[in-house]
Legacy VTK file of the C-alpha trace (Angstrom):
# vtk DataFile Version 3.0
C-alpha trace
ASCII
DATASET POLYDATA
POINTS 74 float
105.209 86.029 113.527
103.568 85.219 110.056
104.639 86.748 107.278
100.921 87.523 105.051
101.002 88.999 101.420
97.907 90.721 100.273
97.239 93.039 97.366
96.358 96.891 97.967
94.730 98.795 95.378
96.253 102.046 94.849
93.617 104.361 93.024
95.561 108.083 91.267
98.955 106.362 90.381
99.361 108.243 86.749
103.094 107.949 86.917
106.377 106.083 87.345
106.711 109.394 90.258
103.703 108.230 91.847
105.314 104.464 91.874
107.582 106.302 93.965
105.629 108.172 96.419
103.775 104.626 96.824
107.040 102.609 97.936
108.231 105.543 100.363
105.368 105.870 102.248
105.581 102.156 103.213
108.829 100.688 102.654
110.206 102.069 106.022
106.831 101.073 107.871
107.843 98.665 110.857
106.888 94.766 109.529
106.529 95.696 106.005
109.239 93.484 104.004
108.361 93.699 101.146
106.543 95.919 98.536
106.286 95.597 94.785
103.777 98.633 92.890
102.266 98.119 89.309
101.391 101.207 87.872
100.049 99.049 85.288
97.821 97.135 87.318
96.902 100.140 89.809
98.020 97.878 92.989
100.378 96.764 95.429
101.626 93.540 96.395
102.550 94.006 99.825
104.427 91.151 102.097
104.664 91.887 105.790
104.908 90.571 109.783
101.062 90.523 110.450
102.641 90.642 114.239
103.545 94.224 113.766
101.570 95.361 111.214
98.111 94.902 109.108
97.175 95.101 105.118
94.754 98.010 106.430
97.685 100.100 108.343
99.498 100.142 105.069
97.000 100.909 103.268
96.576 104.175 105.550
99.809 104.966 104.735
99.315 104.781 101.371
96.307 106.695 101.739
98.315 109.803 104.093
100.643 109.383 100.493
97.490 111.295 98.782
96.197 108.107 96.922
92.850 105.703 97.151
94.343 102.633 98.848
92.049 99.830 99.662
92.594 95.698 101.096
91.634 93.626 98.121
89.385 90.609 99.243
91.212 87.579 98.663
LINES 1 75
74 0 1 2 3 4 5 6 7 8 9 10 11 12 13 14 15 16 17 18 19 20 21 22 23 24 25 26 27 28 29 30 31 32 33 34 35 36 37 38 39 40 41 42 43 44 45 46 47 48 49 50 51 52 53 54 55 56 57 58 59 60 61 62 63 64 65 66 67 68 69 70 71 72 73
């Protein structure tokens, strides 16, 4: 198990309800340890167990919630 922290860019957020939606789409995922969603910077900082999930899978869950998400280059 190796915990990783990555930035995911999230386009399409306009309010705190959007922040709640992004959080809700990811917080229950297996392997997600924590997520902090920043409306002003249009991004989410996510910490996850890379043996259980990946930043790309988390971005896909955010996409599925109706936003345009992509893993930022690190």
